[in-house]
N, C-alpha and C positions, 0 to 999 in steps of 0.2 A: 854342560849338556842341557839343552833346552827341552823342557817337558811341560805338561799341563796337569793341573789338578782340578777336579770337578766337584762341585758341592750343590746341594739344594738350599736355597735361602730359608733360614729358620723362620717359622711362623711366630715364635715367641721373641719379643724384643730382648736383645742382649744375649740371646742364645748363640753358641759357638757353631759355625758351619762345620759339617763333617766332611772335610776334603778327602778325596780319594788318594790313593798312592799315585806317584808321578806316572803319567801315561804319554804315549806318542799321540800325534794329532789325530790319527784315525780312530784310535781307541777312545780318545776324549770325545770325538764326534759321536761315536756309538753309544757312550754313556748318556750323553744329552738326549739323543733320539730315543733310547730305551726308556729313560725316565719320563720323557714327555709323551710317549705313545698312549698312556692311559688317560691323558688330559686333552684328547682331541675334542674339538667342538668350537668352531669360530676362528681357528687358525692360531698363528704364533707371531710374536713380535720379537725383534732382536735389537740389542744396543750395546755399546761400550759403556762401562760404568760411568754414570754422571751425565750421559747424553740422553736426548729424548728417544723414546721408543720408535723403532722404524715401522715400515708398512707391514700389513698382514701378509704372512706367507703360510703355505701348507707345510706339512712335516717333510715332504719329499724335497721341497726347496730348502728348508733348514738343513736337511741331511747333505744336500749337494753343495751348499755355500759355506758350511761351517769350517771345513779344513782350511780353505784359503783365508778365511777371515781370522781364524785363530793363528795361522802362520804369520799374519801381518802384525799381530800384537807385539808390543814391547814387553820386556820382562816386568811383571808386576801389574800389568793391565788385566782387567777382568771383562769378559764378554758374557752377556746374559741372554737367555731365551725365556720368554714368558708366554704361557698358555693363556689365550684370550678367554677361555671358558671359566677359569677359576683363579687366575693370576699366579699359578704355580710357576716358580722361577728356578731354573738351573743356571749356575755360574761356572765359568771356566777361567782359571787364573794361569797365566804363563809364568813359569818359574825357571830358575837356573839351578839344576841339581849338581852337587859337587862342583861349585864354582871354582874356576882356576885362579891362580895368582895373576893379576892383571891390573892395569890402570882402569879405573871405573869411568863411566861418563859423568860422574858426580863431581862435587867440589873437592878441594884438597882435604877438607875434614872427612868427607865420606871415603876418600881414598885411604886415609889413615885408619878409619874404623873398619874398612874392608880388610886391610892388612892385619889389623889386630884380631879380627875374627878368624882369619886363616891361620895366624900364628898360634892361637889358643884353642880353637875349636874346629880344626880342619876335619872335614868329613862328617861333621855333626850339625851342619846348618845348610839352608838353601837361601839363595837370593830371591826374595819375593818382590823386588822392585826398588829402583832408585829414582829414575826420572819418569814421573807419571803426572800428567797434567790433570790435577783434581783439586777440589776444595776440601777443607776439613768437614767431615760428615755433619750435616745439619747446620752449617754456617755458610757465610759468604766469604770467609777468610781462606786464602790460598794455603794449601798444605805445603810443608817444606819439600815434599816430593816435587812440587811444581817448580822448585828452584834447583832440583837435583841435589838437595842438601839433606837427604834422609835415606835410610835403607831399611826395608822391612825384612826381617829374618824369620824364615820358616824352619820347621823341623819337629822332632818329637818333643812332647811336652816337657819331659825331664831335661832335655838339652836346652830348651828355651828358658826354663827356670834357671839353669846354671848360667846361661849367657846373660840374662837380665841381671842376675846377682853380681856377676863379675864386672859387667859393663857399668853398673851403678857405682861400684866401689872404685873402678878405674877413673870414671868421670869425676867423682867427688875428690879424688886424690890428684886430679889434673894430669893423669897419665894418657888420656885420650881426649880429643876435641869433641866431646859429646855433651850437648845441652839438654837432651831429653832421653830417657829410657822409659818407654811406655809398654806395659805388660799387664794383662789381666785387669784392665780398667783403672790403672793407677800410673801416674808419672812419678818414677822413683828417684829422680835426681832432686827435684824441687818440691815434690809432693803435690797432691791434688788428684781428684778423680778425672778420668778421661773416658770418652765413649769407646766401648768395644776393646779390641786388641786382645782377645782371648785365644786366638789361633796363631799369632805371630808377635814377635818383639819389634817395636819401632825404635830406631836410633836416629836422633836428629843431630846433625853436625853443628859445631860451635864455631863462629856465631851464627844465629839464625839469619836468614835472608829475607829481604822485602823488595818491593817494587814490582816490575813486570816479571811474571813467571817465565823463566827461560825454557822450561819444558813444554810450553804451550804454543810454540811456533812463532 
């Protein structure tokens, strides 16, 4: 079931976005407009995560164009609206709530990770994206999402903690083809700090992919 979560970009570096409960496209539009209404002055710009900001629009144009633009997103993609007056940003992420058992658009490794999630945590996680054309935050390196070789897992914090712990143990034991479990600023399979990931668990398929990113057209 495709839904949308809306959050305001935190002003503090490393802070966790406070995503809303899953919403339909109209409700997600309304949350954006309501939050941006008090930041009028100079117009608004919109963009998909990682792309340049678009042309200035007034709030009525944002209101009218948001539903169609959000509907066109792939699962995991984020659409942002920025107020020109003070750089206040709202973000909308497309997610798959209660994802069904199905073959994913990802690699064979991601298919197996998806199946493992459904077998062990059915009803306790959301698909926050597999194939997303993007680079690792703050670098020029392509994310494994750009190769459809990773899945972001959303849900309640307690469930995410349990998923990260179980996935780490299964990966280290060789039970699942998972090269990375990233959760709360740490990569749990090999060790090491990682930017962000305080609101979702990132699972990378094994082996990692390179070359031209397949999700980028």
